[in-house]
N, C-alpha and C positions, 0 to 999 in steps of 0.2 A: 386117610391114615394120619395119625398125629405122631410126629417124631419129636420126642422131648428134647430138652437141652442136653440131657445125658448123651444121647446119640449124636446130636449135632456137634457138641463140643468135643467129643471124642474124635470125630472125623476131622474137625478143624485142627486139633492138637497133633494128630497123627500126620496130617498133611504138612504142618509146620515142621515136625520132626523129619519127615521125608525130604523136605526142601533144605533144611539147615543142618541136618545130621549126616550128611554124606561122608564127611571126613573126620568127624569127631562126635563124641556123645554130647547131647544137648540137655541142659538142666531144665527142670520144670519151671523155675523162676523165669528163664528166658522165654519159654513158650507162653507163660502166663502174661508176661508183659506185652509180647507181640500180638497175642490173640485177645487180650483183655478178658481173660478168664481167671477166676479166683484160684490162687495157688492151692488152697486146701481142697477145692473141688477137683483140680487136676490130679492131686495126690490120690484121691479116691478113684478116679477114672483109670489112672495108670496102674494102680494095684490090680484092677480087673483086667486091664490089657495085658499085664505081665502074667497073670494067671491063665489068660487065654492064649499065651504063647506068641503074642504079637510084638512085644517089646522085650528088650533085655536091659537090665540096669547095670551101670558101670560105677563102681565105688571109688572113693578117693578123690584127691584133687583133680579137677577137670572132669569129674564124673558126671553122670547124667543118664540119659536113655539113648538107645539105638534101636532101630527096627530089627526085629528078629529075622526077617527075611527081606528080600528086595522090595522096593516100592512097586515094582511091576508084578509082584506076586502076592501083594497084600490087597485084598478086596474090601471095598467099603462095607459090604454086608457083614463080613467077618468082624469088623470093628464095632458096628452097631450091635451085633449079637453078643460080642464079648463084654459089653457093658450092660448086659441084661435088658436091652431094649428090644421088645418083640417087634417083628416086622409083619404086622397084620393090620387089616383095616376094619375088621368086625369088632363089635363090642363084646363078643363072647370071650369068656376067659379060658375055656377049654374046647378042644375040637369035638368031644363027644356030647357036650352040653350046649344048649342054645342060649341065647341072650334073653329070652322071655322068662317071666316069673316061673312058669311051669316047667322050664327046662327045654322047651321046643325052640327051634330056630325061627328068627323073624323072617318075614316075607322077602327081604332084600339080602339075606345072609350070603347066598351064593354070589351075588354081585360084588359085595365087599370082600369076600374071601378071594375071588378072582383078582380083584384089584391088589390085594395084599401079595398074592403070588407074583403079579407083574412088577410090583415095587421091589420085591425080593430078587426077582430075576434081573432087573435093571441094576440094583446095587451090587449084585454078584458079578456083573459084567464090567464094573468100573473099578480100576485099580487106583491106588494112591498116586502112582505115576501119572495116570490120566488126569487126576485132579491137579497135581502140581504143574503139569505141562499144559493145563487148560484145554484138554482134549475131550471135554464133556459137552453135552448139548448146551449151546449158548442161547437158550430160550427161543429156538426156532419154532414158529407156530406149527401146530399139528395140522394135518390135512382136515379140512372141514367137509363134512358129508352133508349134502343138501337133503332137506326133508321132503 
């Protein structure tokens, strides 16, 4: 699966907002500086996140953005999907059509489709709070199965 910068940057920005916006709204300029993301790119992402109901904007002096719900109730998969990033590993564009020229599915379609479901399941189990508190897998090696 290829996760584009859109999905990665949205998660980075939301984690920054969760960490720094507990007591006050956070401006996109602050997030842009801390995370080294273009302000104009963040504006586009936050428009989608706002439409997705994940953030609320606060106008006026000292304004910015706040999480729409608690960091413990905001899932990474929701963020990725809100910025229109598909969570799938196949090259097929539609469920009903395959990736081959004639519309059939490739030989490995089910393998990649299963991987996409696992990625979605994992991202749906990780909250922003987990990310901010560093309670996600720390690169522990997977169990090796002998051949």
